[in-house]
Structures are given as C-alpha cells and as structure tokens.
Backbone as a ProteinNet text record, in pm:
[ID]
protein_1_A
[PRIMARY]
MESHLETQNRDVLQKSFEEMISTLPKENCWGYSEDQYQYQGFWFTPRFLRGALSAQQQFQAQPTDIILCSSPRTGTAWLKSLTFATITRTSYNDSTTPLLSKMPHDVVPFMEFDHAQFSTNRHLGIPLLATHLPYSFLPRSIIDSGCKLIYICRDPKDTFVSLYHFIARYYKSQNTQPIQLDEAFELFYEGVSLYGPYWDHVLGYWKASLERPDKLMFLKYEDLVEDTVLYLKKTAEFMGYPFSSEEQQ
[TERTIARY]
-3192	-3122.4	-3199.2	-3176.7	-3284.9	-3170	-3224.4	-3131.9	-3145.2	-3036.7	-3007.8	-3142.7	-3221.7	-3358.4	-3444.8	-3454.1	-3558.1	-3526.5	-3391.5	-3336.4	-3373.5	-3357.6	-3392.7	-3523.5	-3653.5	-3772	-3814	-3733.8	-3768.3	-3752	-3647.6	-3568.4	-3670.5	-3703.4	-3807	-3931.5	-3973.5	-4110.5	-4085.7	-3986.8	-3988.1	-3964.2	-3891	-3853.8	-4029.1	-4106.9	-4242.6	-4313.6	-4311.1	-4357.5	-4297.5	-4213.3	-4153.1	-4213	-4210.8	-4272.7	-4395.5	-4488.9	-4630.3	-4646.4	-4543.1	-4534.6	-4541.4	-4477.5	-4434.8	-4545.6	-4604.5	-4749.9	-4865.3	-4865	-4978.1	-4975.7	-5110.6	-5109.5	-5004.8	-4975.1	-4884.3	-4914.8	-4893.8	-4858.9	-4771.9	-4690.6	-4581.2	-4659.3	-4683.7	-4739.7	-4720	-4780.1	-4758.8	-4592.4	-4535.5	-4390.4	-4292.7	-4345.4	-4280.8	-4133.8	-4026.9	-3941.3	-3947.5	-4061.5	-4113.4	-4283.9	-4296	-4439	-4533.9	-4641.7	-4740.3	-4791.5	-4818.7	-4899.8	-5040.2	-5126.8	-5277.2	-5294.2	-5359.3	-5336.5	-5487.4	-5575.8	-5699.1	-5762.1	-5775.8	-5851.6	-5773	-5653.1	-5554.9	-5471.7	-5410	-5283.4	-5161.2	-5039.7	-4911	-4773.2	-4686.6	-4579.6	-4530	-4405.4	-4351.3	-4298.5	-4258.6	-4225.5	-4328.4	-4424	-4578.8	-4654.6	-4649.4	-4711.8	-4635.5	-4536.4	-4439.1	-4432.4	-4479.1	-4522.2	-4666.6	-4735.1	-4906.5	-4866.2	-4794.9	-4835.7	-4747.3	-4631.5	-4556.2	-4652.4	-4729.6	-4792.8	-4919.1	-4976.3	-5107.1	-5012.6	-4905.1	-4857.4	-4816.3	-4723.4	-4686.8	-4729.5	-4835.7	-4846.6	-4952.2	-4946.9	-5040.3	-5109.1	-5219.4	-5262.6	-5325.1	-5309.8	-5368.7	-5496.9	-5602.6	-5713.6	-5698.6	-5596.7	-5561.1	-5489.8	-5468.4	-5406	-5520.7	-5451.5	-5526.2	-5461.6	-5542.5	-5478.6	-5553.7	-5430.8	-5468.1	-5508.2	-5616.5	-5604.7	-5659.7	-5604.2	-5623.3	-5529.8	-5607.1	-5551	-5435	-5315.4	-5236.3	-5301.9	-5259.3	-5290.8	-5424.3	-5456.2	-5626.9	-5584.3	-5473.9	-5428.3	-5417.3	-5312.3	-5244	-5165.5	-5096.1	-5001	-5067.6	-5165.7	-5225.6	-5292.3	-5358	-5414.8	-5321.4	-5209	-5095.3	-5059.6	-5056.2	-4985.9	-5109.7	-5235.8	-5334.3	-5386.8	-5342.7	-5364.4	-5248.4	-5156	-5036.5	-5007.1	-5034.7	-5046.5	-5138.4	-5273.6	-5362.5	-5319.9	-5291.4	-5229	-5111.1	-5017.4	-4892.1	-4902.6	-5024.5	-5016.8	-5018.7	-5016.9	-4936.7	-4813.5	-4732.2	-4553.8	-4509.6	-4560	-4488.2	-4576.8	-4491.1	-4600.7	-4534.3	-4594.8	-4584.5	-4413.9	-4321.1	-4186.8	-4126	-4152.8	-4112.2	-4156.4	-4255	-4310.4	-4203.3	-4215.1	-4111.5	-4168.2	-4303.7	-4311.9	-4265.2	-4161.7	-4078.2	-3973.1	-3928.7	-3826.1	-3790.2	-3936.9	-3963.5	-4111.2	-4113.8	-4203.1	-4304.8	-4417.7	-4540.8	-4531.3	-4448.2	-4445.8	-4324.8	-4246.3	-4136.3	-4216.9	-4288.6	-4337	-4473	-4524.2	-4627.9	-4606.5	-4531.8	-4502.4	-4624.9	-4570.3	-4684.8	-4666.4	-4765.1	-4782.8	-4680.9	-4723.6	-4616.8	-4511.2	-4427.4	-4308.7	-4209.8	-4259.8	-4189	-4249.1	-4268.4	-4320.1	-4255.4	-4117.3	-4035.9	-4023.8	-4053.5	-4068.4	-4197.8	-4324	-4432.6	-4428.8	-4344.9	-4320.7	-4299.5	-4194.6	-4104	-4221	-4297.3	-4373.3	-4521.8	-4550	-4641	-4609.8	-4457.6	-4399.9	-4385.2	-4416.6	-4391	-4530.6	-4618.5	-4733.8	-4843.4	-4773.6	-4828.4	-4854.6	-5000.5	-5039.2	-5095.5	-5036.1	-5073.6	-5003	-5053.4	-4994.8	-5065.3	-5028.8	-5072.8	-5082.8	-5163.7	-5147.4	-5249.2	-5188.1	-5230	-5308.8	-5314.3	-5391.5	-5529.1	-5613.7	-5740.1	-5821.3	-5929.6	-5988.1	-5968.1	-6001.5	-5992.6	-5868.9	-5755.2	-5607.8	-5550.4	-5642.7	-5590.4	-5565.2	-5460.9	-5451.1	-5558	-5569.7	-5692.7	-5715.7	-5574	-5568.1	-5592.8	-5616.4	-5671.8	-5821.8	-5903.1	-6035.7	-6038.3	-5992.6	-6035	-5969.5	-5884.8	-5828.2	-5955.9	-6041.9	-6136.8	-6057.4	-5944.1	-5863.8	-5941.8	-5934.7	-5990.8	-5929.3	-5983.8	-5939.4	-6013.1	-5932.3	-5967.8	-5928.8	-6020.5	-6033.3	-6053.1	-5962.5	-5986.7	-6004	-6090.2	-6086.5	-6120.5	-6082	-6092.3	-6178.2	-6197.2	-6255.8	-6165.2	-6214.7	-6168.7	-6086.5	-6139.3	-6077.5	-5951.3	-5976.4	-5858	-5766.7	-5793.5	-5693.8	-5627.1	-5673.6	-5614.9	-5507.9	-5539.5	-5458.2	-5314.4	-5349.8	-5237.7	-5170.8	-5220	-5111.4	-5034	-5091.7	-5020.5	-4914.7	-4933.4	-4844.8	-4719.9	-4757.1	-4678.3	-4571.1	-4604.1	-4574.9	-4463.9	-4552.8	-4457.3	-4336.3	-4333.2	-4234.2	-4129.7	-4133.9	-4047.4	-3970.8	-4051	-3973.2	-3912	-3951.6	-3870.2	-3750.5	-3765.3	-3600.1	-3526.8	-3550.5	-3470.3	-3445.4	-3490	-3444.1	-3501.6	-3634.1	-3690.7	-3837.4	-3885.7	-4010.3	-4153	-4203.5	-4353.2	-4441.9	-4535.6	-4615	-4719.2	-4786.7	-4889.8	-5001.3	-5048.5	-5180.8	-5276.7	-5335.8	-5443.1	-5405.8	-5302.7	-5308.5	-5296.8	-5229	-5241.4	-5377.5	-5483.1	-5633.9	-5692.7	-5683.7	-5722.2	-5704.1	-5543.2	-5518.3	-5593.9	-5584.2	-5674.7	-5813.7	-5885	-6001.9	-6043.7	-5985.4	-5954.6	-5920.1	-5863.8	-5873.3	-5723.2	-5626.2	-5515.2	-5395.4	-5399.1	-5317.5	-5268.6	-5180.9	-5099.4	-5220.3	-5254.2	-5345.1	-5493.8	-5504.7	-5640.3	-5677.4	-5811.9	-5893.5	-5934.3	-5937.6	-5955.3	-6077.4	-6218.5	-6348.9	-6345.2	-6311.8	-6319.5	-6232.5	-6120.1	-6041.9	-6131.7	-6195.1	-6314.1	-6403.4	-6479.8	-6597.4	-6596.1	-6481.7	-6456.7	-6477.9	-6385.9	-6393.1	-6522.1	-6601.8	-6746.3	-6835.8	-6849.7	-6922.3	-6854	-6760.8	-6697.3	-6775.6	-6749.8	-6773.1	-6937.1	-7018.7	-7152.6	-7184.2	-7105	-7121.6	-7068.3	-6943.2	-6884.9	-6868.5	-6951.5	-6948.4	-6838.4	-6839.6	-6799.7	-6661.7	-6573.4	-6455.7	-6355.8	-6479.2	-6418.9	-6494.5	-6408.9	-6442	-6412.3	-6490.8	-6502.2	-6489	-6377.5	-6347	-6320.5	-6386.1	-6375.6	-6262.6	-6189.7	-6081.2	-6149.9	-6235.7	-6330	-6396.2	-6470.6	-6502.2	-6414.6	-6288.9	-6168.6	-6118.1	-6111.4	-6051	-6172	-6294	-6419.4	-6440.5	-6409	-6442	-6301.2	-6191.6	-6098.2	-6111.1	-6162.7	-6173.8	-6285.4	-6412.6	-6502.2	-6478.1	-6420.2	-6361.6	-6271.1	-6154.3	-6041	-6135.1	-6201.9	-6264.1	-6348.4	-6391.4	-6462	-6351.9	-6249	-6140.7	-6087.4	-6048.8	-5991.1	-6075.4	-6203.5	-6319.1	-6323.2	-6316.8	-6342.2	-6166.3	-6085.4	-5967.3	-5939.4	-6036.1	-6039.7	-5929.5	-5889.6	-5831.2	-5890.8	-6003.6	-6100.1	-6053	-6057	-6028.5	-6110.5	-6048.3	-6157	-6182.8	-6303.3	-6369.6	-6258.8	-6167.2	-6063.1	-5942.6	-5951.8	-5884	-5927	-6072.1	-6146.6	-6171.6	-6137.2	-6176.2	-6074.3
-7670.3	-7559.3	-7564.6	-7415.2	-7390.7	-7443.9	-7509.4	-7565.9	-7437.4	-7473.1	-7321.7	-7323.7	-7391.4	-7382.6	-7307.2	-7361.2	-7279.9	-7140.5	-7138.4	-6986.8	-6900.6	-6954.2	-6874.5	-6834.1	-6933.5	-6941.6	-6803.2	-6863.7	-6698.3	-6594.3	-6586.4	-6439.1	-6391.3	-6470	-6417.8	-6402.3	-6446.3	-6416.9	-6284.7	-6267	-6124.3	-6033.9	-6031.9	-5928.2	-5898	-6015.2	-5989	-5923.6	-5920.1	-5837.5	-5712.3	-5695.8	-5555.3	-5467.1	-5510.7	-5454.4	-5448.5	-5516.2	-5513.8	-5378.2	-5351.6	-5289.5	-5139.8	-5113.6	-4992.8	-4960.2	-5001.4	-4941.2	-4919.4	-4941.8	-4920.9	-4796.4	-4727.4	-4586.8	-4604.1	-4496.9	-4477.1	-4342.6	-4362	-4236.5	-4265.8	-4130	-4137.4	-4081.9	-4159.8	-4116.6	-4176.3	-4135.2	-4222.5	-4185.1	-4097	-4083.1	-4182	-4292.8	-4409.2	-4377.9	-4445	-4372.3	-4435.4	-4530.7	-4585.1	-4548.6	-4556.7	-4527.5	-4671.6	-4624.6	-4727.3	-4749.2	-4873.2	-4882.6	-4964.9	-4902.2	-4958.3	-5082.4	-5182.3	-5296.5	-5348.8	-5358.5	-5417.9	-5375.3	-5239.5	-5192.1	-5166.5	-5232.2	-5207	-5148.3	-5124.4	-5055.7	-5128.3	-5102.5	-5200.8	-5135.7	-5172.8	-5147.6	-5228.6	-5202.8	-5305.3	-5410.5	-5416.9	-5537.6	-5637.1	-5592.5	-5619.4	-5705.8	-5604.6	-5677.6	-5778.6	-5772.6	-5862.9	-6008.2	-5985.8	-6125.9	-6177.1	-6065.5	-6125.7	-6196.6	-6151.2	-6212.6	-6310.3	-6362.7	-6467	-6585.4	-6528.9	-6660.2	-6686.1	-6591.6	-6628.8	-6749.4	-6736.4	-6809.9	-6946.2	-6942.4	-7061	-7140.8	-7038.9	-7134.1	-7246.3	-7339.2	-7470.5	-7493	-7448.2	-7484	-7639.2	-7685.5	-7817	-7812.5	-7933.5	-7891.3	-7885.6	-7942.9	-7914.1	-7795	-7719.6	-7571.5	-7486.4	-7376.2	-7274.3	-7141.7	-7036.9	-6926.8	-6816.5	-6747.9	-6666.4	-6509.6	-6435.4	-6339	-6215.5	-6097.5	-5948.6	-5843.6	-5749.5	-5624.7	-5557	-5497.8	-5492.8	-5407.5	-5390.9	-5361.6	-5366.7	-5491	-5525.4	-5629.3	-5685.7	-5788.8	-5922.2	-5922.1	-5983.6	-6080.3	-6026.8	-6099.3	-6173.9	-6117.4	-6156.9	-6278.5	-6281.3	-6393.3	-6511.1	-6483.7	-6578.8	-6648.9	-6568.8	-6612.8	-6730.3	-6678.7	-6778.9	-6897.4	-6889.8	-7019.4	-7086.5	-7032.2	-7140.6	-7193.8	-7124.9	-7193.4	-7302.2	-7273.3	-7351.1	-7504.3	-7485.7	-7592.3	-7675	-7605.1	-7678.6	-7714.3	-7704.8	-7718.5	-7855.5	-7965.4	-8086.6	-8112.6	-8028.6	-8025	-7977.6	-7829.2	-7748	-7680.5	-7671.3	-7626.9	-7467.6	-7418.7	-7280	-7233.1	-7303.1	-7291.1	-7340.6	-7405.4	-7444.4	-7388.9	-7333.4	-7276.9	-7185.6	-7180.6	-7077.3	-6943.9	-6943.3	-6788.9	-6700.7	-6761.8	-6739.4	-6651.9	-6720.1	-6625.6	-6606.7	-6615.7	-6596.2	-6523	-6401.6	-6327.4	-6385.1	-6366	-6441.1	-6466.4	-6378.6	-6331.1	-6430.8	-6477.6	-6576.3	-6699.1	-6728.8	-6889.9	-6922.9	-6818.5	-6821.2	-6736.8	-6789.9	-6702.9	-6609.7	-6548.8	-6470.1	-6507.9	-6548.4	-6638.6	-6551.6	-6426.1	-6341.8	-6346.7	-6391.6	-6391.2	-6515.8	-6621	-6747.3	-6838.6	-6899.4	-7033.7	-7129.2	-7124.3	-7230.8	-7289.5	-7144.7	-7193.7	-7238.7	-7195.3	-7286.3	-7407.7	-7460.9	-7586.4	-7685.8	-7615.7	-7666.1	-7693.9	-7592.5	-7614.8	-7697.2	-7694.1	-7813	-7937.7	-7951.3	-8102.8	-8138.4	-8024.9	-8043.6	-8045.8	-8063	-8055.4	-7904.4	-7820.2	-7682.1	-7617.1	-7626	-7585.5	-7438.7	-7361.4	-7217.9	-7119.3	-7053.3	-6952.3	-6828.6	-6709.8	-6568.2	-6517.8	-6415.1	-6329.2	-6166.3	-6086.3	-5966.9	-5960.1	-5999.4	-6026.1	-6029.2	-5932.8	-5903.6	-6049.3	-6086.1	-6207.4	-6234.5	-6129.8	-6150	-6143.5	-6150.5	-6165.3	-6319.3	-6400.2	-6510.4	-6589.5	-6686.4	-6774.6	-6879.6	-6908.4	-6983.8	-7124.9	-7170.5	-7302.9	-7315.3	-7210.1	-7185	-7200.5	-7152.4	-7158.3	-7327.6	-7359.8	-7489.1	-7591.7	-7572.9	-7680.5	-7703.9	-7576.3	-7626.2	-7588.5	-7545.7	-7531.8	-7406.9	-7387.1	-7306	-7170.4	-7059.6	-6929.2	-6868.2	-6775.3	-6703.7	-6565.6	-6478.6	-6325.5	-6246.3	-6150.4	-6059.9	-5930.6	-5862.5	-5709.9	-5609.7	-5489.4	-5420.4	-5308.6	-5213.8	-5072	-4993.9	-4944.7	-4876.8	-4757.2	-4706.7	-4571.5	-4641.9	-4731.8	-4802.7	-4847.6	-4901.5	-4946.5	-4828.5	-4730.8	-4613.8	-4546.4	-4538.8	-4493.2	-4563.3	-4727.8	-4796.1	-4796.1	-4782	-4792	-4651.9	-4545.6	-4415.2	-4420	-4474.2	-4467.2	-4574	-4661.1	-4774.2	-4753.5	-4646.7	-4561.8	-4475.5	-4414.4	-4279.3	-4343.4	-4438.9	-4514.2	-4528	-4616.2	-4633.1	-4515.2	-4414.7	-4300.1	-4225.3	-4244.7	-4201.5	-4260.7	-4382.5	-4462.2	-4443.8	-4372.3	-4351.6	-4191.5	-4138.3	-3996.7	-3895.2	-3956.3	-3868.3	-3837.3	-3716.8	-3664.7	-3759.6	-3814.4	-3910.9	-3784.7	-3847.4	-3790.6	-3740.5	-3626.8	-3565.6	-3628	-3611.4	-3724.2	-3674.6	-3580.9	-3518.9	-3544.8	-3544.8	-3610.6	-3749.4	-3799.5	-3984.2	-4026	-3929.6	-3946.9	-3979.2	-3839.3	-3828.5	-3939.1	-3974.7	-4050.1	-4215.1	-4265.7	-4376.7	-4379.9	-4251.1	-4205.7	-4259	-4203.8	-4202.9	-4350.9	-4429.5	-4591.1	-4586.1	-4532.4	-4503.4	-4533.3	-4684.7	-4738.8	-4876.5	-4914.7	-5064.8	-5158.6	-5203.6	-5338.9	-5276.3	-5143.1	-5064.2	-5051.5	-4997.4	-4928.8	-5059.1	-5035.6	-5124.3	-5179.7	-5075	-5098.9	-5220.6	-5214.3	-5318.9	-5427.7	-5436.3	-5570	-5614.8	-5588.2	-5620.4	-5681.9	-5602	-5650.7	-5800.7	-5787.2	-5915.1	-6032.8	-5993	-6156.8	-6163.3	-6076.6	-6072.2	-6128	-6085.5	-6157.1	-6290.8	-6317.4	-6455.7	-6560.6	-6506.5	-6581	-6624.1	-6538.8	-6572.4	-6672.5	-6710.6	-6788.2	-6912.3	-6909.1	-7032.5	-7010	-7023	-7032.2	-7121.4	-7238.5	-7362.2	-7360.1	-7265.9	-7243.5	-7129.9	-7039.9	-6895.1	-6844.7	-6822.5	-6767.9	-6616.9	-6546.5	-6402.1	-6349.2	-6312.6	-6264.2	-6099.4	-6062.3	-5912.9	-5872.3	-5798.1	-5793.5	-5735.1	-5659.2	-5598.7	-5744.7	-5844.8	-5954.4	-6044.9	-6054	-6113.9	-6045.8	-5936.2	-5860.9	-5868.8	-5850.6	-5851.5	-5997.8	-6129	-6227.4	-6313.1	-6312.5	-6415.1	-6543.3	-6597.2	-6721.9	-6817.3	-6733.5	-6760.9	-6775.9	-6670.6	-6701.2	-6756	-6784.7	-6889.2	-7022.8	-7056.8	-7200.2	-7193	-7088.4	-7109	-7127.7	-7056.6	-7063.8	-7210.3	-7245.5	-7386.7	-7476.9	-7473	-7588.3	-7554.8	-7442.2	-7402.4	-7480.7	-7460.8	-7501.1	-7673.5	-7750	-7903.5	-7934	-7821.7	-7850.7	-7822.6	-7854.4	-7829.3	-7841	-7779	-7818.1	-7916.9	-8033.9	-8096.1	-8031.3	-8113	-8105.3	-8049.3	-8128.3	-8147.5	-8005.1	-7980.1	-7838.4	-7719.9	-7742	-7613.8	-7573.5	-7688.2	-7697.2	-7604.6
2837.5	2751.1	2640.1	2581.2	2465.5	2358.3	2269.9	2102.2	2045.7	1939.1	1843.5	1764.9	1751.9	1657.7	1743.5	1882.4	1959.2	1998	2021.6	2010.3	1885	1765.4	1619	1651.6	1672.7	1654.5	1762.9	1865	1992.5	1949.3	1867.6	1822.5	1723.2	1613.5	1511.2	1577.5	1676.7	1723.4	1818	1873.8	1954.2	1827.2	1739.7	1625.9	1577.8	1545.3	1496.9	1581	1710.3	1823.1	1847.1	1831.2	1812.1	1717.9	1582.4	1452.6	1513.8	1568.7	1551.3	1658.5	1767	1889	1839.3	1745.7	1699.2	1618.1	1571.6	1502	1566.7	1692.8	1790.2	1868.5	1887.6	1964	2083.3	2136.1	2246.4	2336.9	2445.5	2543	2673.4	2677.4	2761.1	2860.5	2989.6	3096.2	3250.5	3346.7	3470.1	3517	3440.3	3476.6	3444.7	3368.1	3326.1	3219.7	3226.5	3114.2	2987.4	2996	2847.7	2815.9	2714	2632.3	2698.1	2705.5	2724.4	2572.7	2543.1	2415.6	2423.4	2330.3	2348.1	2245.7	2310	2202.4	2263	2142.9	2180.9	2256.4	2311.6	2399.9	2546.1	2576.3	2677.6	2697.5	2788.2	2787.4	2842.9	2746.1	2819.4	2800.6	2895.5	2859.5	2775.5	2690.3	2608	2634.4	2750.3	2852.3	2862.9	2928.6	2966.4	2826.4	2744.4	2614.4	2539.6	2536.8	2475.8	2552.3	2700.2	2788.8	2709.2	2739.4	2692.8	2571	2476.5	2335.4	2328.7	2387.2	2445	2496.6	2583.9	2649	2559.5	2487.2	2409.4	2310.9	2216.3	2165.7	2195	2335	2390.7	2488	2587.7	2704	2692.7	2721.6	2706.4	2840.6	2853.3	3011.8	3028.9	3139.2	3152.8	3282.8	3252.8	3352.5	3459.4	3538.6	3663.1	3700.6	3626.4	3673.2	3703.3	3812.3	3855.6	3837.4	3767.9	3755.1	3834.9	3894	3974.6	3881.4	3855.7	3764.7	3878.3	3827.1	3853.9	3789.8	3833.8	3774.2	3862.8	3860.6	3937	4072.5	4185.4	4311.8	4364.9	4353.4	4377.5	4501.4	4541.2	4620.2	4579.4	4451.5	4387.2	4500.5	4596.1	4656.5	4770.5	4809.2	4932.7	4874.9	4768.3	4705.7	4680	4633.1	4606.8	4741.7	4826.2	4968.5	5019.6	5018.4	5059.4	4989.4	4848.1	4759	4782.2	4780.3	4777.4	4918	5036	5146.7	5160	5131.5	5116.4	5052.3	4938.1	4853.4	4893	4964.7	5003.5	5160.6	5237.4	5365.5	5433.4	5341.3	5382.8	5348.3	5261.9	5235.2	5344.1	5381.8	5443.4	5596.5	5695.8	5793.7	5827.4	5947.6	5915.8	5943.3	5987.2	6012.7	5900.8	5805.2	5669.5	5524.8	5544.6	5442.3	5344.8	5186.7	5158.2	5161.4	5203.9	5215.3	5328.5	5398.5	5502.8	5453	5349.9	5289	5156.1	5073.1	4944.2	4937.7	4839.3	4794.3	4732.1	4772.1	4680.7	4579.5	4482.4	4342.8	4297.5	4406.8	4367.1	4357.5	4466.6	4466.9	4354.1	4315.5	4223.9	4102.5	4018.4	3897.5	3822.3	3729.6	3640.9	3489.6	3461.3	3322.9	3213.3	3208.5	3112.5	3132	3222.7	3247.2	3263.9	3320.1	3347.2	3355	3220.1	3175.1	3249.3	3259.5	3308.3	3446.5	3524	3655.4	3690.2	3623.5	3638.7	3596.2	3496.3	3460.5	3579.1	3623.3	3761.6	3876.8	3919.3	3999.5	3959.1	3853.9	3825.4	3853.8	3814.3	3823	3982	4040.8	4202.5	4276.7	4190.6	4253	4291.1	4235.7	4270.7	4124.5	4121.9	3982.4	3978.6	4056.8	4056	3956.5	3880.3	3800.5	3813.6	3818.6	3806.7	3689.4	3646.3	3556.3	3569.8	3528.2	3521.6	3395.2	3295.9	3161.7	3171.2	3086.6	3093.7	3046.2	3046.4	3044.8	2893.1	2775	2646.7	2593.6	2691.9	2657.2	2684.5	2773	2800.3	2685.1	2687.2	2607.5	2568.7	2456.7	2432.8	2483	2525.8	2582.5	2736.9	2810	2922.3	2931.7	2835.8	2829.9	2765.4	2654.9	2659.8	2704.6	2806.4	2910.5	3003.3	3027.1	3172.8	3267.7	3286.7	3424.2	3499.3	3636.4	3705.6	3733.7	3722.8	3743.4	3866.3	3921.5	4059.9	4009.8	4021.8	3989.4	4113	4165.4	4267.7	4209	4245.3	4179.8	4347.8	4350.5	4447.5	4392.3	4523	4495.9	4413.9	4287.2	4199.8	4290.1	4373.7	4441.1	4498.9	4608.8	4704.4	4576.9	4469.2	4350.5	4287.9	4265.8	4241.4	4328.7	4441.2	4553.2	4563.3	4560.8	4586.9	4472.8	4358.4	4255.8	4234	4257.2	4293.8	4361.5	4469.5	4592.3	4562.8	4486.2	4443.9	4353.5	4243.7	4160.3	4189.1	4304.8	4368.1	4429	4510.1	4574.3	4500.2	4388	4299	4248.3	4224.6	4138.4	4267.7	4365.8	4474.7	4511.3	4479	4514.7	4381.3	4300	4167.6	4190	4297	4288.2	4187	4138.3	4016.1	4097.9	4010	4048.2	3997.2	4088.2	4034.5	3986.4	3905	3870	3958.1	3929.2	4060.9	4057.6	4181.4	4188.2	4115.3	4062.4	4018.7	3846.7	3805.4	3675.9	3667.5	3745.9	3776.7	3780.5	3859.8	3877.1	3726.1	3657.9	3519.1	3461.8	3438.1	3361.5	3401.7	3515.9	3558.2	3507.4	3538.4	3509.9	3342.5	3306.5	3108.2	3072.6	3178.2	3132.6	3098.3	3116	3048.7	3178.8	3210.5	3318	3286.2	3346	3338.1	3337.4	3189.9	3206.7	3203.2	3197.3	3206	3075.1	3076.1	3155.5	3289.4	3410.6	3514.9	3513.6	3477.3	3475.7	3342.5	3261.7	3160.9	3213.9	3285.4	3316.9	3410.6	3502.9	3582.3	3541.6	3443.1	3347.8	3314.3	3220.9	3133.4	3240.6	3342.4	3428.2	3498	3522.9	3597.3	3498.6	3360.2	3279.9	3234.8	3263.6	3246.3	3372.5	3461.9	3615	3595.4	3523.5	3527	3437.5	3327.3	3215.8	3255.8	3339.3	3380.5	3525.7	3617.8	3737.2	3806.4	3735.3	3805.4	3765	3676	3635.3	3666.4	3721.5	3722.7	3857.3	3959.3	4093.2	4078.2	4133.8	4140.6	4279.1	4327.9	4451.5	4457.1	4605.8	4604.5	4728.2	4726.1	4774.8	4934.8	4936.7	5062.3	5140.9	5061	5116.6	5192.7	5116.1	5205.6	5310.4	5312.9	5426.8	5552.4	5501.7	5595.1	5691	5591.1	5670.8	5583.9	5633.1	5566.5	5556.6	5696	5701.3	5608.2	5603.1	5495.3	5390.3	5322.7	5151.8	5148.6	5241.4	5218.6	5218.8	5293.9	5297.1	5139.2	5091.9	4955.3	4840.8	4881.5	4780.6	4778.5	4887.8	4895	4843	4867.7	4823.9	4637.5	4626.2	4436.8	4373.2	4464.8	4403.1	4387.8	4501	4500.1	4611.9	4700.6	4831.4	4941.7	4960.2	5106.2	5210.3	5301.1	5456.7	5508.6	5578.3	5666.4	5796.7	5845.4	5956.5	6080.8	6075.7	6173.8	6159.7	6022.4	6039.5	6049.8	6031.1	6065.5	6214.8	6290.3	6440.1	6490.7
[MASK]
+++++++++++++++++++++++++++++++++++++++++++++++++++++++++++++++++++++++++++++++++++++++++++++++++++++++++++++++++++++++++++++++++++++++++++++++++++++++++++++++++++++++++++++++++++++++++++++++++++++++++++++++++++++++++++++++++++++++++++++++++++++++++

C-alpha cells in the first residue's frame, strides 16, 4: 500500500507530466475522443504518454528481465502467448495454463501501465514484460541492465488494416461513426498514429538489433506465421529457455 509520501510524490509527478503534455503539438484524429500529442517524434494519447514518462522515471530493469516490444497490431498478443507458454511450460500444462482463462495482456503486463503486476510476476519466476514504446523511449535501466528484448514487426499494409479494423470495431461498439478508411490511410502514411510513425518505430529496433544481436531479437510476424515451430525454438533459445531434444520430438 502506498505511503502518504509516495502518493504525494506520484501526484506531483503526474502534475508535471500534465503540464508538459499541454505544451506539445496535438492532432484530433482517428476518431478518438481525445487528442494525440507528438513527443520526441512519436504520437501518443495522453494516457499512453503519461505511462511512457512514468516508466522512464520509475521502471528498474533487472538482467533477467525479458521485454516484448512491438508497435500496436503487429502480433503482440500472439508473441505474449508463445513466450509465456514457453517460460511456464514446467509450471503448467495444456489444461492448467492461465492462458485458458486469461487474455495474453493479463498474464504479460505492459510496462506503461502495470509495474506492480510485473513485480509480482517477476517474484513468481515469470520475467516477461511488454511495451509499445519506441526504442528511443525505453527506460535507461533496460539498456544498462543488459536484459533481453524481443521485437516483432509486421508488414505495414497489414498493420494498418488491422489497426483500422480494431478502431472501427471499437467505435461501432460505442455506436459512433468510425474514421473513413482513406482518411485513416493518409494519417498512417504521414506517421500520425498511436506510437507512430510506424516505420520509425520499426527502424529504431532494427538498428539496435544490428548493434546488440545478443540482447535484441528482431522477429517478423510473417516469418512466425510461415514457420512457427522454427521461430519459437529460436525465441526459446534467445530467452534462455531452450526446448530439450525430448520436447522437440
């Protein structure tokens, strides 16, 4: 439970975030009820940006952590499911895994929103955490700790289509009119999308994977679809949880 001082410090920090965000360039687009703000070259809604800034200031990585990184709608939930099942395969079986009753986002929390749950998972021996943050936004402790990162990217056309339908379904459920497809395409093309520009997001991790291949694994969604077993084996080895010869039979 938070102490009075911790609550006070958190409130002061959040107020400073709000003041800074209010000074940023903004756009009302994609049919969102709130503006998106551009910060250091990327676009965020206020909630996501507050989460990003909070993570930068508060998250302390450990060398054993494994961070799953992605732009939205590129295979994040699938990657969470595969890595969680791999790491916990000696603790659960097909009939007891939490993935039967929980969403992947429930068992592998996002860094931007749930530090507390990750601390609990870490104590349980599940060092998985996810983020949509661009590489340049990652907390310094992640780079300094030497923990491992896995990034998944997807063909831009498929990413855009998935993002558009995801947003359209949401607004349909709210009985509101979604953004038109051509307007959404122009925004995506111009780089104005959540955590976008998409290609800058991908490029940041791609360059880092070339510089630090032992610490950053760069996955393509299409490769994972084409040969799931092969790339799951590679991912398990990269994480330090390789499959035994008996498991592979």
